[in-house]
VOPAGU-2260 file (C-alpha; in pm, 1 decimal, decimal comma):
REM VOPAGU-2260
SITE   aa  ch    i         X         Y         Z
SITE  MET   A    0   -2304,6  -19140,4     559,7
SITE  SER   A    1   -2417,4  -19524,8     565,3
SITE  ASP   A    2   -2763,7  -19476,8     524,1
SITE  GLU   A    3   -2666,6  -19238,8     190,4
SITE  ASN   A    4   -2482,0  -19566,0      23,4
SITE  THR   A    5   -2768,5  -19767,5     136,4
SITE  ASN   A    6   -3019,6  -19539,4     -53,4
SITE  GLY   A    7   -2788,8  -19543,6    -352,7
SITE  GLU   A    8   -2700,6  -19929,0    -416,5
SITE  GLU   A    9   -3096,9  -19968,1    -383,9
SITE  ASP   A   10   -3143,4  -19715,4    -683,4
SITE  ARG   A   11   -2892,6  -19938,0    -847,3
SITE  SER   A   12   -3065,3  -20238,6    -820,9
SITE  LEU   A   13   -3409,1  -20109,8    -915,2
SITE  GLU   A   14   -3225,6  -20001,7   -1219,1
SITE  GLU   A   15   -3060,2  -20346,1   -1275,2
SITE  ARG   A   16   -3428,7  -20512,2   -1204,0
SITE  LEU   A   17   -3556,0  -20263,7   -1464,4
SITE  LYS   A   18   -3330,6  -20294,9   -1723,8
SITE  ALA   A   19   -3361,5  -20685,2   -1682,6
SITE  LEU   A   20   -3733,4  -20679,5   -1742,3
SITE  GLU   A   21   -3677,6  -20527,6   -2073,7
SITE  SER   A   22   -3452,0  -20721,0   -2161,3
SITE  SER   A   23   -3650,9  -20999,2   -2083,5
SITE  GLU   A   24   -3934,0  -20842,6   -2285,6
SITE  GLY   A   25   -3712,2  -20790,2   -2603,3
SITE  ALA   A   26   -3568,5  -21152,0   -2583,3
SITE  GLY   A   27   -3907,1  -21268,9   -2543,5
SITE  GLY   A   28   -4061,2  -21119,5   -2884,4
SITE  SER   A   29   -3767,4  -21221,4   -3059,8
SITE  GLY   A   30   -3898,3  -21553,7   -2945,3
SITE  GLY   A   31   -4224,0  -21572,8   -3182,7
SITE  ARG   A   32   -4401,2  -21538,4   -2840,4
SITE  SER   A   33   -4598,0  -21206,7   -2782,6
SITE  ARG   A   34   -4612,2  -21066,8   -2458,9
SITE  PRO   A   35   -4911,2  -20802,1   -2357,7
SITE  ASN   A   36   -4763,4  -20425,2   -2363,8
SITE  VAL   A   37   -4760,4  -20262,8   -2045,8
SITE  SER   A   38   -4935,2  -19964,5   -2032,1
SITE  PRO   A   39   -4738,3  -19634,5   -1907,4
SITE  ALA   A   40   -4960,9  -19576,3   -1611,3
SITE  ALA   A   41   -4889,9  -19879,1   -1501,4
SITE  ALA   A   42   -4535,3  -19867,3   -1499,6
SITE  ILE   A   43   -4532,2  -19522,7   -1331,7
SITE  GLY   A   44   -4739,0  -19687,8   -1071,1
SITE  GLY   A   45   -4466,6  -19887,5   -1029,0
SITE  VAL   A   46   -4203,5  -19693,0    -988,7
SITE  ALA   A   47   -4381,1  -19443,4    -738,0
SITE  ALA   A   48   -4465,5  -19787,2    -543,0
SITE  ILE   A   49   -4089,3  -19870,1    -525,9
SITE  ALA   A   50   -3987,9  -19521,2    -448,0
SITE  LEU   A   51   -4240,6  -19555,0    -168,5
SITE  MET   A   52   -4079,5  -19823,9     -24,0
SITE  GLY   A   53   -3714,9  -19660,9     -65,8
SITE  GLY   A   54   -3862,0  -19399,0     131,4
SITE  MET   A   55   -4018,3  -19631,4     406,2
SITE  LEU   A   56   -3671,6  -19786,1     423,8
SITE  TYR   A   57   -3491,2  -19485,0     434,7
SITE  LEU   A   58   -3731,4  -19338,7     716,1
SITE  ALA   A   59   -3659,2  -19714,7     929,2
SITE  VAL   A   60   -3290,1  -19703,7     876,5
SITE  GLN   A   61   -3255,3  -19313,3    1063,7
SITE  PRO   A   62   -3064,1  -19342,0    1364,0
SITE  GLU   A   63   -3234,7  -19147,9    1700,3
SITE  GLU   A   64   -3173,0  -18824,4    1737,8
SITE  GLU   A   65   -2980,0  -18737,5    2054,5
SITE  ALA   A   66   -3132,7  -18587,8    2362,3
SITE  PRO   A   67   -3060,7  -18219,6    2405,3
SITE  ILE   A   68   -2824,1  -18126,3    2645,0
SITE  GLN   A   69   -2977,4  -17942,6    2972,1
SITE  THR   A   70   -2837,1  -17605,7    2989,1
SITE  SER   A   71   -2867,1  -17306,9    3223,5
SITE  ALA   A   72   -3024,5  -16944,7    3162,8
SITE  PRO   A   73   -2915,2  -16666,7    3398,3
SITE  ALA   A   74   -3106,2  -16563,1    3696,8
SITE  GLU   A   75   -3149,2  -16232,2    3882,1
SITE  PHE   A   76   -2933,4  -16216,4    4199,6
SITE  GLN   A   77   -3197,5  -16318,7    4504,8
SITE  LEU   A   78   -3212,7  -16039,7    4742,6
SITE  ASP   A   79   -3381,1  -16239,9    5002,7
SITE  GLY   A   80   -3229,2  -16512,4    5258,7
SITE  ASP   A   81   -2835,9  -16487,2    5377,3
SITE  GLY   A   82   -2562,1  -16449,2    5084,2
SITE  PHE   A   83   -2411,1  -16779,2    5166,3
SITE  GLY   A   84   -2719,2  -16974,0    5132,9
SITE  ASP   A   85   -2909,2  -17195,0    5404,6
SITE  MET   A   86   -2617,9  -17295,8    5623,0
SITE  ILE   A   87   -2689,7  -17513,1    5886,4
SITE  PRO   A   88   -2438,2  -17401,9    6169,4
SITE  GLU   A   89   -2239,0  -17702,3    6388,8
SITE  ARG   A   90   -2290,1  -17704,7    6788,3
SITE  THR   A   91   -2041,3  -17673,7    6961,6
SITE  PRO   A   92   -2001,2  -17897,4    7218,2
SITE  GLU   A   93   -2100,1  -17774,8    7588,0
SITE  PRO   A   94   -1786,8  -17819,4    7822,3
SITE  GLU   A   95   -1803,6  -18071,2    8056,6
SITE  PRO   A   96   -1856,3  -17975,9    8390,6
SITE  GLU   A   97   -1479,4  -17963,6    8620,1
SITE  PRO   A   98   -1535,2  -18202,3    8899,3
SITE  GLU   A   99   -1574,4  -18000,3    9169,7
SITE  PRO   A  100   -1286,8  -18035,0    9450,0
SITE  GLU   A  101   -1332,5  -18201,4    9767,1
SITE  PRO   A  102   -1320,0  -18001,1   10042,3
SITE  GLU   A  103   -1025,8  -18040,3   10269,2
SITE  PRO   A  104   -1065,8  -18189,2   10592,9
SITE  VAL   A  105   -1069,1  -17928,2   10884,1
SITE  ALA   A  106    -884,8  -17977,5   11181,2
SITE  SER   A  107   -1132,6  -17922,7   11474,6
SITE  PRO   A  108    -997,3  -17669,0   11693,0
SITE  ASN   A  109    -840,7  -17798,2   12026,6
SITE  ALA   A  110    -973,1  -17597,3   12331,2
SITE  GLU   A  111    -634,6  -17448,1   12449,9
SITE  LEU   A  112    -666,5  -17279,5   12085,8
SITE  LEU   A  113   -1008,2  -17141,1   12138,7
SITE  ASP   A  114    -908,9  -17032,1   12486,0
SITE  ARG   A  115    -563,8  -16819,4   12343,3
SITE  ILE   A  116    -795,6  -16648,6   12066,8
SITE  ASP   A  117   -1023,2  -16533,3   12302,8
SITE  GLN   A  118    -764,6  -16379,9   12547,4
SITE  LEU   A  119    -625,6  -16240,2   12239,9
SITE  GLN   A  120    -952,0  -16041,3   12136,4
SITE  ALA   A  121    -982,2  -15938,8   12502,6
SITE  GLU   A  122    -656,3  -15766,3   12550,7
SITE  ILE   A  123    -708,5  -15585,4   12191,3
SITE  GLU   A  124   -1073,1  -15471,3   12320,1
SITE  ASN   A  125    -893,0  -15330,3   12618,0
SITE  LEU   A  126    -641,9  -15152,7   12440,1
SITE  ARG   A  127    -930,9  -15014,7   12219,8
SITE  ASN   A  128   -1133,9  -14881,3   12516,2
SITE  ALA   A  129    -797,8  -14735,2   12732,6
SITE  PRO   A  130    -752,8  -14401,5   12741,7
SITE  ALA   A  131    -509,8  -14210,8   12517,9
SITE  GLU   A  132    -173,1  -14094,2   12720,4
SITE  GLN   A  133    -113,8  -13701,3   12732,9
SITE  GLN   A  134     238,7  -13661,2   12641,9
SITE  ASP   A  135     445,8  -13379,5   12731,6
SITE  THR   A  136     600,8  -13180,0   12465,4
SITE  SER   A  137     748,7  -12910,1   12638,9
SITE  ALA   A  138    1093,1  -13014,5   12649,9
SITE  GLN   A  139    1064,8  -13123,6   12316,9
SITE  ASP   A  140     946,1  -12758,3   12198,9
SITE  GLU   A  141    1231,8  -12565,5   12389,4
SITE  ARG   A  142    1491,2  -12787,5   12233,5
SITE  MET   A  143    1306,3  -12724,5   11888,7
SITE  ASP   A  144    1311,5  -12316,9   11969,4
SITE  GLU   A  145    1696,8  -12342,3   12114,7
SITE  LEU   A  146    1781,4  -12568,0   11768,5
SITE  LEU   A  147    1596,2  -12228,7   11533,1
SITE  ALA   A  148    1777,3  -11996,2   11724,5
SITE  ARG   A  149    2136,4  -12137,8   11683,1
SITE  VAL   A  150    2061,4  -12179,1   11310,1
SITE  GLU   A  151    1938,1  -11820,4   11280,6
SITE  GLU   A  152    2275,1  -11701,3   11472,8
SITE  LEU   A  153    2478,0  -11965,1   11259,7
SITE  GLN   A  154    2315,6  -11745,4   10935,3
SITE  ASP   A  155    2420,2  -11401,5   11066,1
SITE  ALA   A  156    2766,1  -11493,6   11122,0
SITE  ASN   A  157    2758,2  -11688,3   10841,3
SITE  ALA   A  158    2666,8  -11355,7   10606,2
SITE  ASP   A  159    2898,7  -11140,1   10824,4
SITE  ALA   A  160    3211,8  -11372,0   10708,0
SITE  GLN   A  161    3076,5  -11358,1   10374,6
SITE  SER   A  162    3066,4  -10977,3   10383,3
SITE  GLU   A  163    3424,0  -10930,1   10558,5
SITE  PHE   A  164    3574,5  -11198,8   10279,9
SITE  GLN   A  165    3433,1  -10959,1   10022,8
SITE  ARG   A  166    3555,3  -10659,2   10172,6
SITE  GLN   A  167    3919,0  -10849,6   10202,9
SITE  LEU   A  168    3936,2  -11028,8    9862,4
SITE  ALA   A  169    3832,2  -10623,9    9690,3
SITE  GLU   A  170    4107,4  -10498,2    9899,5
SITE  ARG   A  171    4361,6  -10759,1    9798,8
SITE  ASP   A  172    4233,7  -10693,3    9424,3
SITE  ARG   A  173    4342,6  -10334,5    9462,0
SITE  GLU   A  174    4639,4  -10403,2    9576,1
SITE  LEU   A  175    4709,7  -10678,1    9330,7
SITE  ARG   A  176    4636,7  -10454,8    9018,0
SITE  ARG   A  177    4820,9  -10081,7    9244,5
SITE  LEU   A  178    5137,3  -10336,0    9239,4
SITE  GLN   A  179    5082,7  -10477,5    8868,9
SITE  ALA   A  180    5058,7  -10141,8    8796,6
SITE  ASP   A  181    5381,6  -10018,8    8916,9
SITE  LEU   A  182    5571,7  -10281,9    8790,8
SITE  ASP   A  183    5487,7  -10240,1    8436,5
SITE  LEU   A  184    5566,0   -9887,5    8521,3
SITE  ALA   A  185    5900,2   -9950,7    8658,9
SITE  ARG   A  186    5970,9  -10139,5    8360,9
SITE  LEU   A  187    5878,8   -9925,0    8065,7
SITE  GLN   A  188    6022,5   -9640,9    8282,5
SITE  GLN   A  189    6359,4   -9794,9    8343,5
SITE  PRO   A  190    6637,8   -9564,7    8160,5
SITE  ALA   A  191    6802,6   -9721,0    7847,4
SITE  PRO   A  192    7185,9   -9741,1    7961,1
SITE  VAL   A  193    7411,5   -9485,0    7885,9
SITE  PRO   A  194    7763,9   -9515,3    7736,2
SITE  ALA   A  195    8020,0   -9443,2    7995,3
SITE  PRO   A  196    8329,9   -9274,4    7880,0
SITE  ALA   A  197    8672,3   -9403,0    7780,0
SITE  GLY   A  198    8856,3   -9470,5    8100,1
SITE  MET   A  199    8563,3   -9510,2    8334,9
SITE  PRO   A  200    8406,3   -9865,8    8464,8
SITE  VAL   A  201    8110,0   -9950,9    8300,3
SITE  ASP   A  202    7766,8   -9983,2    8504,1
SITE  THR   A  203    7647,1  -10300,6    8392,1
SITE  GLY   A  204    7320,5  -10360,0    8587,5
SITE  PRO   A  205    7050,8  -10123,5    8810,6
SITE  SER   A  206    7177,2   -9963,8    9124,5
SITE  GLU   A  207    7133,8  -10140,3    9469,9
SITE  GLU   A  208    6844,4   -9885,3    9551,2
SITE  GLU   A  209    6678,9  -10011,0    9241,4
SITE  GLN   A  210    6733,2  -10351,1    9322,0
SITE  ARG   A  211    6591,3  -10335,4    9639,9
SITE  ARG   A  212    6252,6  -10152,5    9485,8
SITE  LEU   A  213    6241,8  -10400,5    9219,6
SITE  ALA   A  214    6296,0  -10676,4    9473,1
SITE  GLU   A  215    6041,1  -10531,7    9703,6
SITE  LEU   A  216    5761,4  -10523,2    9376,8
SITE  GLU   A  217    5836,4  -10856,6    9329,5
SITE  ARG   A  218    5783,9  -10989,6    9688,1
SITE  ARG   A  219    5430,1  -10794,3    9677,6
SITE  ARG   A  220    5361,0  -10945,0    9372,7
SITE  GLN   A  221    5426,0  -11284,0    9464,1
SITE  GLU   A  222    5188,8  -11283,8    9756,8
SITE  ALA   A  223    4884,0  -11159,8    9544,1
SITE  ARG   A  224    4972,1  -11396,9    9321,4
SITE  GLU   A  225    4961,7  -11665,2    9670,8
SITE  PHE   A  226    4667,4  -11472,8    9749,6
SITE  GLN   A  227    4517,1  -11553,7    9409,3
SITE  ALA   A  228    4585,0  -11882,8    9418,3
SITE  ALA   A  229    4386,0  -11962,6    9759,4
SITE  ARG   A  230    4087,1  -11759,6    9661,9
SITE  ASN   A  231    4056,8  -11989,1    9363,1
SITE  GLU   A  232    4092,2  -12305,7    9588,9
SITE  SER   A  233    3871,1  -12215,3    9838,6
SITE  GLY   A  234    3525,4  -12353,3    9905,3
SITE  ILE   A  235    3335,3  -11999,5    9806,4
SITE  ILE   A  236    3333,1  -11818,7    9485,9
SITE  ALA   A  237    3375,5  -11435,3    9542,3
SITE  PHE   A  238    3390,4  -11228,0    9285,3
SITE  GLY   A  239    3622,3  -10880,6    9321,8
SITE  ASN   A  240    3461,4  -10707,5    9037,2
SITE  SER   A  241    3274,5  -10458,7    9334,7
SITE  SER   A  242    3199,5  -10089,0    9239,2
SITE  GLY   A  243    3522,0   -9970,9    9434,2
SITE  ALA   A  244    3774,1  -10234,2    9290,6
SITE  GLU   A  245    3661,1  -10127,8    8931,3
SITE  GLY   A  246    3650,5   -9735,7    8978,2
SITE  GLU   A  247    4020,4   -9807,8    9151,0
SITE  GLY   A  248    4151,0  -10043,8    8864,3
SITE  ASP   A  249    4032,5   -9757,1    8592,3
SITE  GLN   A  250    4205,9   -9523,6    8774,3
SITE  ILE   A  251    4528,5   -9739,2    8777,5
SITE  GLU   A  252    4421,5   -9824,9    8412,6
SITE  ARG   A  253    4423,6   -9480,6    8285,7
SITE  LEU   A  254    4740,2   -9392,3    8448,9
SITE  LEU   A  255    4902,4   -9602,3    8169,0
SITE  ASP   A  256    4944,3   -9464,3    7808,6
SITE  ALA   A  257    4835,8   -9610,8    7461,7
SITE  GLY   A  258    5149,0   -9706,1    7390,2
SITE  THR   A  259    5190,6   -9919,6    7685,6
SITE  ASP   A  260    4812,5  -10043,3    7701,9
SITE  PHE   A  261    4921,8  -10134,3    7343,2
SITE  VAL   A  262    5226,6  -10305,1    7487,9
SITE  ARG   A  263    5046,5  -10532,8    7716,8
SITE  ASN   A  264    4753,8  -10639,2    7499,5
SITE  GLY   A  265    4939,3  -10708,0    7197,1
SITE  ALA   A  266    5181,3  -10983,7    7360,5
SITE  ALA   A  267    4853,8  -11236,9    7412,0
SITE  ALA   A  268    4927,2  -11589,5    7330,8
SITE  ALA   A  269    4859,8  -11740,6    6981,8
SITE  GLU   A  270    4567,1  -12003,2    6987,5
SITE  VAL   A  271    4678,4  -12332,9    6857,1
SITE  THR   A  272    4414,9  -12475,9    6598,7
SITE  GLN   A  273    4440,2  -12843,6    6546,4
SITE  ALA   A  274    4371,8  -12962,0    6117,4
SITE  GLU   A  275    4071,6  -13187,4    6088,9
SITE  VAL   A  276    4003,3  -13419,0    5853,8
SITE  ILE   A  277    3714,7  -13392,7    5644,3
SITE  ALA   A  278    3546,9  -13753,1    5692,6
SITE  ASN   A  279    3381,3  -13766,4    5382,5
SITE  PRO   A  280    3517,7  -13571,8    5085,6
SITE  SER   A  281    3262,6  -13760,5    4835,6
SITE  ASN   A  282    2963,2  -13665,2    5009,9
SITE  THR   A  283    3084,7  -13284,6    5154,0
SITE  VAL   A  284    3028,2  -12950,6    5021,3
SITE  PRO   A  285    3321,7  -12740,3    5167,0
SITE  GLN   A  286    3291,5  -12379,4    5335,4
SITE  GLY   A  287    3308,6  -12098,6    5101,6
SITE  THR   A  288    3187,0  -12301,5    4783,8
SITE  LEU   A  289    2987,8  -12036,9    4555,2
SITE  ILE   A  290    2686,3  -12171,4    4427,7
SITE  GLN   A  291    2568,8  -12032,4    4123,3
SITE  ALA   A  292    2157,4  -11936,0    4074,8
SITE  SER   A  293    1900,4  -11721,6    3908,7
SITE  LEU   A  294    1578,6  -11559,8    4122,6
SITE  GLU   A  295    1260,9  -11670,1    4076,5
SITE  THR   A  296    1110,0  -11362,9    4235,8
SITE  ALA   A  297    1145,7  -11000,1    4182,4
SITE  VAL   A  298    1291,9  -10785,0    4477,5
SITE  ASP   A  299    1168,9  -10467,3    4631,9
SITE  SER   A  300    1336,9  -10317,7    4909,6
SITE  SER   A  301    1061,0  -10123,1    5010,1
SITE  THR   A  302     935,4  -10375,4    5226,8
SITE  PRO   A  303    1130,9  -10671,2    5367,2
SITE  GLY   A  304     996,7  -11037,7    5237,2
SITE  GLN   A  305    1094,3  -11399,6    5141,6
SITE  VAL   A  306    1306,9  -11408,6    4820,9
SITE  ARG   A  307    1308,6  -11792,4    4599,2
SITE  ALA   A  308    1592,9  -11881,7    4345,1
SITE  LEU   A  309    1676,7  -12186,4    4111,6
SITE  THR   A  310    2061,8  -12314,3    4072,8
SITE  SER   A  311    2194,4  -12258,2    3740,0
SITE  GLU   A  312    2468,6  -12521,0    3763,8
SITE  ASN   A  313    2587,9  -12809,6    3945,1
SITE  VAL   A  314    2793,7  -12818,3    4280,4
SITE  TYR   A  315    3009,1  -13117,6    4298,6
SITE  SER   A  316    3153,5  -13287,1    4611,5
SITE  TYR   A  317    3489,7  -13202,0    4771,9
SITE  ASP   A  318    3702,3  -13451,3    4587,9
SITE  GLY   A  319    3435,3  -13392,2    4262,9
SITE  SER   A  320    3323,7  -13723,8    4222,1
SITE  ARG   A  321    2948,2  -13690,1    4210,2
SITE  VAL   A  322    2676,5  -13358,1    4212,4
SITE  LEU   A  323    2583,3  -13300,3    4548,5
SITE  ILE   A  324    2361,7  -13029,4    4466,7
SITE  PRO   A  325    2192,6  -13038,2    4123,8
SITE  ARG   A  326    2129,6  -12788,5    3906,2
SITE  GLY   A  327    1748,4  -12673,1    3961,7
SITE  SER   A  328    1758,8  -12734,9    4331,3
SITE  ARG   A  329    1575,3  -12467,5    4524,8
SITE  LEU   A  330    1684,9  -12178,8    4732,8
SITE  ILE   A  331    1491,6  -12029,3    5001,9
SITE  GLY   A  332    1590,1  -11666,6    5168,4
SITE  ARG   A  333    1479,7  -11340,6    5304,6
SITE  TYR   A  334    1568,2  -11009,9    5235,3
SITE  LYS   A  335    1557,7  -10722,2    5442,0
SITE  SER   A  336    1430,0  -10336,0    5404,6
SITE  GLY   A  337    1553,0   -9986,3    5528,5
SITE  VAL   A  338    1819,5   -9898,8    5246,3
SITE  GLU   A  339    2034,9   -9618,7    5369,1
SITE  ILE   A  340    2108,3   -9321,8    5149,6
SITE  ALA   A  341    2368,3   -9402,3    4850,2
SITE  GLN   A  342    2362,5   -9771,1    4892,0
SITE  LYS   A  343    2349,9   -9955,5    4575,4
SITE  ARG   A  344    2312,1  -10285,3    4690,2
SITE  ILE   A  345    2014,3  -10477,8    4899,8
SITE  THR   A  346    2106,8  -10749,8    5172,5
SITE  ILE   A  347    1969,1  -11119,5    5084,7
SITE  ALA   A  348    2029,9  -11416,9    5349,0
SITE  TRP   A  349    1987,3  -11753,0    5245,0
SITE  ASP   A  350    1881,1  -12034,0    5495,2
SITE  ARG   A  351    1788,4  -12337,5    5291,4
SITE  ILE   A  352    1831,8  -12540,9    5029,3
SITE  ILE   A  353    1568,8  -12826,1    4869,1
SITE  LEU   A  354    1744,8  -13070,7    4615,6
SITE  PRO   A  355    1539,9  -13265,1    4400,3
SITE  THR   A  356    1594,4  -13589,6    4571,9
SITE  ASN   A  357    1329,8  -13465,9    4871,3
SITE  GLN   A  358    1635,6  -13339,3    5109,3
SITE  THR   A  359    1709,1  -13021,5    5279,3
SITE  VAL   A  360    1980,7  -12835,4    5409,6
SITE  GLN   A  361    1994,0  -12499,7    5645,2
SITE  ILE   A  362    2256,9  -12302,7    5615,0
SITE  SER   A  363    2300,7  -11903,0    5701,7
SITE  ALA   A  364    2450,4  -11754,4    5387,6
SITE  PHE   A  365    2496,4  -11425,8    5255,6
SITE  GLY   A  366    2404,5  -11328,8    4909,3
SITE  GLY   A  367    2637,1  -11166,7    4631,5
SITE  ASP   A  368    2644,5  -11061,0    4285,4
SITE  GLU   A  369    2756,1  -11273,0    3956,2
SITE  LEU   A  370    3119,4  -11189,7    4130,8
SITE  GLY   A  371    3062,2  -11304,5    4487,1
SITE  ARG   A  372    3049,6  -10918,9    4607,2
SITE  SER   A  373    2809,3  -10927,5    4886,3
SITE  GLY   A  374    2499,2  -10783,5    4828,4
SITE  VAL   A  375    2303,4  -10792,9    4494,2
SITE  SER   A  376    2258,3  -10502,6    4289,7
SITE  GLY   A  377    1973,0  -10362,9    4097,9
SITE  PHE   A  378    1799,5  -10085,2    3952,2
SITE  VAL   A  379    1817,3   -9797,8    4252,9
SITE  ASP   A  380    1506,9   -9588,7    4259,0
SITE  SER   A  381    1606,2   -9215,9    4488,6
SITE  ARG   A  382    1256,2   -9066,9    4503,1
SITE  PHE   A  383    1363,9   -8767,1    4400,3
SITE  ASP   A  384    1055,9   -8667,3    4288,7
SITE  GLU   A  385     866,2   -8768,7    4614,7
SITE  ARG   A  386    1156,8   -8627,3    4799,5
SITE  PHE   A  387    1262,6   -8278,8    4632,7
SITE  GLY   A  388     898,3   -8209,0    4515,2
SITE  SER   A  389     700,3   -8257,2    4823,3
SITE  ALA   A  390     953,5   -7999,9    4963,9
SITE  ALA   A  391     887,0   -7767,6    4769,2
SITE  LEU   A  392     540,2   -7776,7    4691,4
SITE  ILE   A  393     585,0   -7736,6    5130,8
SITE  SER   A  394     786,7   -7422,2    5108,6
SITE  LEU   A  395     562,9   -7252,5    4868,1
SITE  ILE   A  396     314,6   -7291,2    5130,8
SITE  SER   A  397     500,1   -7156,2    5392,6
SITE  ALA   A  398     627,7   -6914,6    5184,3
SITE  GLY   A  399     275,0   -6789,9    5049,9
SITE  ALA   A  400     123,9   -6772,3    5421,2
SITE  ASN   A  401     394,1   -6554,0    5554,9
SITE  TYR   A  402     398,6   -6331,5    5226,4
SITE  GLY   A  403       3,5   -6266,6    5265,8
SITE  ALA   A  404      81,1   -6223,4    5653,4
SITE  GLY   A  405     271,7   -5904,7    5538,4
SITE  GLN   A  406      30,7   -5755,8    5325,0
SITE  ILE   A  407    -195,6   -5741,0    5586,2
SITE  GLU   A  408    -214,1   -5373,8    5750,2
SITE  SER   A  409    -426,6   -5392,0    6058,3
SITE  GLU   A  410    -187,8   -5492,3    6364,5
SITE  ASP   A  411    -456,7   -5746,6    6489,2
SITE  GLY   A  412    -565,1   -5955,2    6126,6
SITE  SER   A  413    -139,2   -5898,8    6132,5
SITE  ASP   A  414     -78,2   -6093,1    6470,4
SITE  ALA   A  415    -349,0   -6400,3    6376,0
SITE  ALA   A  416    -142,3   -6431,0    6012,8
SITE  ASP   A  417     153,8   -6441,1    6175,1
SITE  GLN   A  418       2,6   -6755,0    6460,6
SITE  ILE   A  419    -103,5   -6897,6    6164,4
SITE  GLY   A  420     171,5   -6858,9    5933,0
SITE  GLY   A  421     388,3   -7016,7    6231,6
SITE  ASP   A  422     151,8   -7291,3    6302,4
SITE  LEU   A  423     155,1   -7391,2    5900,4
SITE  GLU   A  424     559,5   -7372,7    5894,5
SITE  SER   A  425     577,0   -7584,7    6201,1
SITE  ALA   A  426     340,0   -7811,5    6046,8
SITE  SER   A  427     542,5   -7782,5    5694,3
SITE  ASN   A  428     863,2   -7838,2    5856,1
SITE  SER   A  429     789,7   -8174,3    6016,1
SITE  ALA   A  430     598,6   -8276,5    5715,8
SITE  LEU   A  431     922,8   -8158,6    5508,6
SITE  ASP   A  432    1146,0   -8339,2    5762,7
SITE  ASP   A  433     950,0   -8681,8    5643,3
SITE  TYR   A  434     986,7   -8626,7    5311,4
SITE  LEU   A  435    1373,7   -8571,5    5252,9
SITE  SER   A  436    1426,0   -8866,2    5542,9
SITE  LEU   A  437    1287,8   -9131,9    5226,8
SITE  GLY   A  438    1571,0   -9368,3    5186,5
SITE  PRO   A  439    1611,8   -9482,4    4851,6
SITE  VAL   A  440    1491,7   -9810,1    4670,7
SITE  ILE   A  441    1620,8  -10088,3    4476,5
SITE  HIS   A  442    1423,6  -10332,0    4272,7
SITE  VAL   A  443    1603,2  -10626,5    4153,2
SITE  ASP   A  444    1461,6  -10827,7    3841,6
SITE  GLN   A  445    1298,9  -11135,6    3794,7
SITE  GLY   A  446    1587,6  -11376,8    3658,3
SITE  ALA   A  447    1905,2  -11178,4    3789,7
SITE  THR   A  448    2198,2  -11391,1    3853,6
SITE  VAL   A  449    2313,3  -11436,2    4208,5
SITE  THR   A  450    2608,4  -11635,4    4411,1
SITE  VAL   A  451    2579,4  -11792,5    4757,9
SITE  MET   A  452    2860,3  -11887,6    4930,4
SITE  VAL   A  453    2814,6  -12151,0    5150,1
SITE  ASP   A  454    2906,8  -12068,3    5532,6
SITE  ARG   A  455    2959,0  -12425,9    5651,4
SITE  ASP   A  456    3016,1  -12785,2    5553,8
SITE  LEU   A  457    2727,8  -12952,9    5400,2
SITE  GLU   A  458    2734,1  -13331,1    5427,9
SITE  ILE   A  459    2436,8  -13448,2    5155,9
SITE  PHE   A  460    2412,8  -13860,7    5123,9
């Protein structure tokens, strides 16, 4: 910018000089002295000289060019050498050798100690060379034989004692059963009191003979109870259900009629069940909850298989605060084949619930229809054509064979035809039985509505 200002000032100074020359020439002419006229070539040459001088001056005042900044160019990867360049590893200083410990001074052994060592070595050598003594073990063998014989005797005696104890237990059990039966019969057969006529004393209790009999029965029953208690507290556990005891017990039981058996067995004590508290009602699906679902797979009862369904409604917790089994959860179950004649429902067992939250719950629940009835109904194929059509065809074949045998007049041909007809009839009857035993097939369509009744309390977190 400073160079341009300098050039402009020089041009203006040249113009001012030219104007001054022109004015001086005009003034000289007017003063009466004439000057020689300047030729145009000289004027042009002077202007050119002035311009050349101005250009040289302009070039002289130009600043020096700045040196260009050195730049680097990209180069290919170097495949030779180490990727980290020439790195000089530092040498680890060699460990200084540890000073060797000076050996401790060893006390010189005295002569007495050396003599003692020599004596001990001599005794050891004598013991090694001495012959082994033969020990007499006959007495120990005899004692061992006696002990073994005694053990065998004790085992035999124990077996005999156990057999005798088992026999006594069986006899006691039979006696106890008989006494119990006699007591029950006596109580049931006791006649009702007959109202006494007017003026006669009223008998308010059993007779003296009846009282003695009842007392005897009660005494025997008490003895049986004491024996039973002693048997329970004994060290040997024995069961009195031997074959003889069972046979006699069955005979005694058969003495009682149906009414007596009903009275005895119906008087069992009622069980007491304590109430339990549901610990986490907000995380519990209680037993008996119905889960509505739709089948993903169709069901054909001709063969057993697996079945899958999707829940169609949310299942809430016991207190209704949370959805524990959301809609879209998957149910895994199975169904069985072998439908009986006139059966219209197929049994489905549900084993597992897979939740969208990557949780799974094990169950063992029956499948039902829309109203919760056990079993799922569907289209029932009774297979009427397979059963009765095949049976009719087989019957016609058998009847045709019999008719053909009757048309043969010769005796030999008739016998052969009868034999063939009999064999054909036997085979036809077997095939006929197989076709008639065909059961129906139940078909349940995909998308059918089913219900699952939860069989246990489910805790889902």
